[in-house]
N, C-alpha and C positions, 0 to 999 in steps of 0.2 A: 504494500500500500504506500502510495506516495504522499507527500505533504499536501498535494492538491486534492487528496481524498480524505485525509484525516480531519475530522471535525467539520466537514463541509457536506453534510448529508442534505437530502431534499427535505424541505419543510413546506407547510402550507403557505408560509410567507414568501417562498421563492420558487414554488412549483405548483402550477394550477393546470388542470386539464384544458386543452384547447377546445373551444366550441364557438360556433357562429351565433349562438343564442344571445350572447352578451352584446352583440352589435345593436340590437333594438333597445337594450337597456341604456347603452351609451348615447345613442341618437336621441332617445327621449329625455335624457338628462341634460345633454349639451344643447340640443335644438328642439325643445318641447313644442314650440309653436310652428316649427318648419313643416310645410306641406309634405305628407308622406304618401298618401293614396288618393288617386283620382279615379272615379268610376261613375260616369254619367253625372248626375247632380250631387253625388257623394264626394266630399272632400274632407279628408281626415288628417290631423296633425300627427306627429310622432308620439305625443303624449297619448292621444286617443288610440293609436295603433298598438302601443305597448299595453295599455290598459285592457284592450280587447283580447290580446294574446294571453295575458296573464289570467284573465277571467276564464278563457277557454281551458287553460291548463288546470285551474282550480276546479272547474266544473267536472272535467274528466277525472281528476284525482279523487274527488268526492264520490264518484261513481265506481271507484275501485280500479281505474285504469292507471297503470304504472309501468315500471321498468320491464322491458321485454314484451309488452302488449302491443299489438298492431292496431292502428287506426287507419282505415282505408278512406280514400276520398275520390269521388268521381265528380270533378269540378272543372269548369273552364277557368280562364285567367280573370278571376274576380277577387275582390278583397278577402273573402272567406278563405280562398285557397292560399293567399299570402299569409293570413293569420294562422292557418294550419301548420305552416313551415316553422312557426315559433311555438305556438300554444301546445301542439301535440308533444314535441320533444321536451318542452318545459315541464310536462307532466311525467317525463321519464319514458314515455312511450315512443313507438317507431311509426313514422308516417309513411303510408303506402299510397302514393298517388297513382291512380289507374287511368290509362289512356281512355278518353271519353268515346273513342270510335270503335272500341273492341266489341265483338259479338258477345251475346249473353253467356255462351258456354265458356269462353275464355275468362270473362269476368268472374264467373262462378269458380273456375279453377284457381284463379288468383286469390279470391276471398278465402277459399279452403286452404290453399297451400300456405298463405300468410297467417291463417287463423285469426282473421279480423274480429276484434271485439266491438268495434264501432265502425259504422259506415256513414260518412257525410256525403250527401248527394244533392246535386242541383236538379231542379224539377225537369229541365229539358232532357235529362238522360235517364229519367225514371223508367220509361218503357223497357229499355234493355236491362236495367238493373232489376226490375220486377221479375223478368224471366230468369235472370241469373240467380236471384234469391230462391226461386223455386227449385233450381238445380243444385244449389250449394248446400253443404251439410252444416256450415256455421250459421248461427242466428245472431248476427250482430245487432247492437243498438242502432236504430236508424235515425239519423239526424238530417232533416230536410232544409235545404237552402232555397229561399224564395227570393231570387234576384229580380229587382225591378226591371232589368234590361233583358230578362229571359224572353224567348219568343212567346207571343200571346197564346199560342196553342198549348203551351206547357203549363199555363197558370193553374189549370184545374187538376193537375197531376198530384198524387200523393201516394205514399207507401204506408201510410198510417203511422209514421214516425213522429218524433217531436221536432219542433222548429229549432233552427240554429240559434236564433236570437233568444229563444226560451232557455236553451242550454247555457248560453252566456250569462243569463240572469241568475243562474245557479252559482256562478263564480264570483269571487271577490278580487278586485284589482290590487288589493293589498296582500294577496297571497304571497308568501315567502317561498317561491319555487327554488329548487336546488339545481345548480348546474350538474352535469354528469360527474359521478365520482371517478370515472375513468374515461379518458378521451377516446378509448377504443370501443366504448359503448355504441351500439347501433343508433343512428339518428333517422335514417330513412331506408325504405325498401323499394327498389325499382325493378320492374320486370322487363326483360329483353323482349324484342319484337316476336320471338318465337317462330321465325321463318322455317326452322327445322325442328319438329317435335314441339314439346311443351315449352312455354316461356320459362326462363330461369330467373330466380329472384336474386338480384344483385343487392348486397347489403353495404350501405355506406356507414362510416363512423364519424363522430364529431370532429376528430382531428382532421380527417381528409376534407370534410365540408368546409371547415374554417380556412384551411390552407388554399383550397381551390378557389374559394370566394375572394380571398385576398389576391391570389394570382390573377383573377379576372380584372381586378382593379388596375393592376399593372399592365396587363396585356391589352385591355380595352382603353388604356390611357384615360381613366375615369377620374376627373377632378371632383372636388367637393360639390355636393348638391347636383348631381346629374339628373336628367329627366329621362326616364327609361320607359319606352313603349313595349308592352308585353305582347309581342308577336310570336315569341317562342313559347310553346306550351309549358306551363309549370309542371305538368305531369311527366315531361320528358327530361330525365336526368335531373329532376328538381329544377327545371329551367336553367340547366347548366350551373346551378348554384347562385344564379343572379338574385333570387329572393333575399339572399344574405348579402351578396355583393353590393347591391344598390343601397341597402340599409346601412352597410358599413360606412358609406360615404354620405349618409343622411340625404339620399336622393328621393326623387318622386317616382312612385310606381304608378304608371298610367295603365290601367287595366283595359283589356280588350277581349270580349267574349269570343269573337271570331275574326279571322284575318280577311278583311274586305278592303279593297283598294281605296275607295272614297273615305272610309272611316279612318284608315291609317293616315292619309294626307291631311284630313281635317284635324286629327289629334296632334299630329306633328306640328302643324301651324299654330293651333290654339294653345297648346301646352308648352311649346318650345322644346320639343324632344331633342335630346343630344345623342342618345344611344338606343340601339335595338339589335336583336339577334334573330337568326332564322336560317332556314335552308334556302337554296337558290330559288325555289318556287316562290318565296316571299318577295324576292327581287323582281321576279317576272310579274307578280301581281301588282307591285308598285308601278313598274314601268308600263304595264299594259292598261293602267287606269285611264279612262278617257280624259283628254286634256281639260275638258270643261270641269271635271271633278277633282283635278289636282289643285293644290294650294301652294302659294309661295312659302318657302321655308325661311325662318329667321336666321338660321346659321347652318353650318355643315353638320350632317348627322353621321355618326359613326355606325356603320353596319357590320356586325360581326357575323360572318357566314361560315357555315360548316357544310361538309359534304363535297360534292363535285366542285372543282374549281370553276369560277365563273368564266364563260367564254370572253374573248377579247371584246367583242361588240357589246356584251352586257356590262363589262367593266367601264367601257367608255360612256355608255348610256347612264350608268349610275353616277359617275363623276359629273357628267353634264347636269344631272338632276339634283346635285348637291349632296352626294353621299361620299364618305371615305370608307372604302371597303377593307376589312381586316379578315384574312382567311385563317380559320382555325380547324383543328382536327382532334377527334377524340372518340370515345365509345362510352356506353352506359357504364362499363366496368371501371372507368377512370373519371367518374363524376362529370362527364361531358368533355369540354375542351381541355386538353393538356398539352397540345402542340400548337404553336402559332407561327405564322409566316411573318417573322420580324422583318419589317421593311427598312431598307437602307436608303438614306436620303439621296445618295448619288444614283440610285436606280431610276429616280424620276426623270433623269436626263436621257434615259435610253428610249429607243423607238417603242411605240405602243405594243408592237408584236413581242418585243423582248420583255417588256413589263408584264404582259399577260403570261408569258412563259415562266417568269419568276414568280408571279402570283399563283400559278398552278401548283407550285410546290407546297406541301403541307407545312414544312418549316422545321423549327427546332423546339426543344422542350420548353414548357412553361418553367418559370423559376420554382414553382411548387412541385415539379416532377424531377426526381433525382436522376433517373436514367432513361435514355431513349437511344435505341440503336436498330439497325437492320441486320438481321442475323440469319445464318443457315440453321433452320430448326433441327437438322439432323446432328450437326456438330456443335451447335450453340456458339459458333464463332462469327464475329462481325464480317459482313461481306466487304469487298473492296469499295472504297469511296470513289467509284468511277462513273456514277450516273447511269450505269448499264446493268450491273449484276443484280439479279433479283434475289430478295430475301424476305423474311417475315419481320414486320415491325414488332419490336419487343420493348416493354416498359417496365420500370420498377420505381417504387417510391411511395411516399405517404398519401398520394392521391389515387392509389390503386385500391379497389374495393377490398372489404374484409374477405369476401368470397361469395359463393352461391349458397343461398339458404337451403338447408337440408339436402345438399348434393356434394358430398365430400369428393366423389370421383371427379366430377366436373371441375371442382375447385383445384384439386391436385393437378389435373391435366392442364388447367389454365396457368398454373404457377410452376410448371415443370422446369427444372434447371435454375430456379431462382429468379425467373423473369416472367412477366405476364405476357402470354402469347395472344396477340390481337387477332390473328387470322388474316390480317391485311398484308398484301405483298407490295413491296416498295423497292426503290433504289436509293442510294445515298450519294450525294455529290461531294466533291472535294472540300466545300465549305461547311460540310456537316448537315446541310439541309436535306430532308428526306422528301420523296415524292411517291405517293401511292400509285401503283400500277393496276391493282385489282384486289378484290377479296380472293382468297385462295379458291373458294368455290365458284368464282366468276371467271376464272381463267378459261379460255376456250382452247382446247387441244385439237388442232386440225392437222391430220397427216403427221402427227408426232411433233408439230411445231406449236409452241405456246403463243397465243394471241391475247393481248391485253384488251379487254372490252373498253377500258377507259381510253386507250389510244385510238380505237376506232370511233368512239363517241366524240373525242376531241376533233377528229378530222371532219365528221359530219356537222358538228356545231359551227364550223367555219362557213357552211352554206348559208346564205342570207335568208332562206325561207324556213330554216329549222329553228323551232322554239325549244323543244325538249326531245331528247333522244336517249334511248337505252339499248344496249347491244347485249345479246345473250347467245348461248350456244344452242344450235339446232342440230339434232341428230342427223347424221349423213352416212349412208351405207358405204360410200367410198372413202371419205376422209375421217370418219368417226364423228366429227363435229364441224360445223361451219358457222360463221357469224350471221346472226339474224338481227336486223335493226328495227326497232319500234320507234316511230317518229310522230311527234305532234308538230304541225306547221304553225307559223305565226298567223295571227288573224289577217285575212285578206291575201295571204301568200299562197303560191301554188308551186308544186314540184311533183314530178313523177318518180317512181321507183328507179327507173333506168337512169334518169337524170342524176339522182343522188348517188347511185353506184358508180356512174361515170365520174362524178365529182370526187368520190372517195379514192378512185384509182390515181388521181393526180397527187394524192397526199400519202398513200399507203402502198406497201408491197401488195401485189395482186392477191396473194393468198389470204390477206387480212380483210379484203373488201367483202362487205355483206353479200351473201348470195340471195338474200330476200329482204325486202323492205316492206314493213306493214305500217300503214297509216292508221293511228288510233289514239284515243286519249289514254295516257299511261296511268296505270293504277299506282296510287301513292299512299303512303302512311299519313297519319295526321300531322306529322312533323315535316311533310313534304318530300320524304325520301321515296324514290321509285322502288316499287316492290318487284324486284327482279325474279323472285321465286314464282310469282304469278306469270310473268312473261315467259319464263323457262317452260312452265307447264303449257302455255299457249303455243310456244314454238314446237314443243314436242308433239302436240296434237295436230299441228298444221300439216 
């Protein structure tokens, strides 16, 4: 034992568990009258937000909800959803935010697997939840949210539960809630999309949530009192931890039930929005809003986008419309974004095409992520940083999940070799930036050659008529698989399948060119991600 260890033990005075729950306490103490929440006619200060969160925690605690209990929520981006991100874990419980677009059977599976003790649900989503409760084995306490901005058709819905406001009335804002005794305690439960088999329950801990939330502040360049528009679902990776991030900077949460172009433009103009997040589909919705329904922006809006890199034309259009785009990458298992395309100032002088190529890279690790590399999964050795050798993206650090709930085998497999295996294939450049080439399951193997679906998509995105494109494998007797492209055209644009294939030949090796082009509206998740498993099934049947 060294002198630096003798008499220098941890004490309550010098070692406290990390948790993002203290962010709302600080904001309410330092900026009690600062605007915290905007939702229609509702405008609440940080004092009011904190009081409602603590009352929720106390009401749950009085009903016996505590450490290790699951509280599920089927809610859109409304104030009650934000309050759940604080009130539920303040009671020691675990918040399970459920995708509002899931079918009843999947909701039932999640309620049972997570053993939900309480279910907080918005009236709009009660029809699916009603069917789910019939199928589910658990019998949670039902708490109903009657949002003033819910669709009129949902107003009469009820599951026979108690009202959310009535639950809050059972709580006391003076409740002395306790932060977690251990920062490794679970704070939330998020289910993967379940594209193969049953969805897996990803468990987040307080430490990771706090660190990722602060990492967002840095990567999103978020100054004090930002105004954040909720275009990213809070049910998706807990809104990438932004319910805690925005509060850490005493910002304004501008709630939005549904992503609609005119509503986004109106709120951006009226509330002075500074930040928003989303998939590329949100960009498309913004840009495709009729000019008459767009509004002048008071200042530049930071748009944090994840998923496929925005095409060159979209980046140019976003800049022209008043947005600064920040490209991030992550997974449910790492609390949302944990890799960011750190932009260098001298890149702004490069031609637009080179800037787009640089933006297409996923980037480097967040400060909150300790390890990021592209490795050979067989040898667990890093691939050469040559921008060409394919490997699997691996991560390690404090913003990697605790593991999969009740699935030791999947957890062990994900953490094999001391790294989290993402399943994403990428290359690494000499400057350390990584670029995704595909999901391991999305690689097309044609005649023994690997074809990156992303590479083919990038080529087709260059065509001026293409709005959205997804490329998947189509079974082929001769080649094993060949690329099949599913395409959505821009409004008013026209193109034939042959025209797009001819165009692709100008940018790709011939064996990579799609053998078939299907024009259709692409199936997407509620977060805007294209559901390639659906397209693979369609291509197989075609």
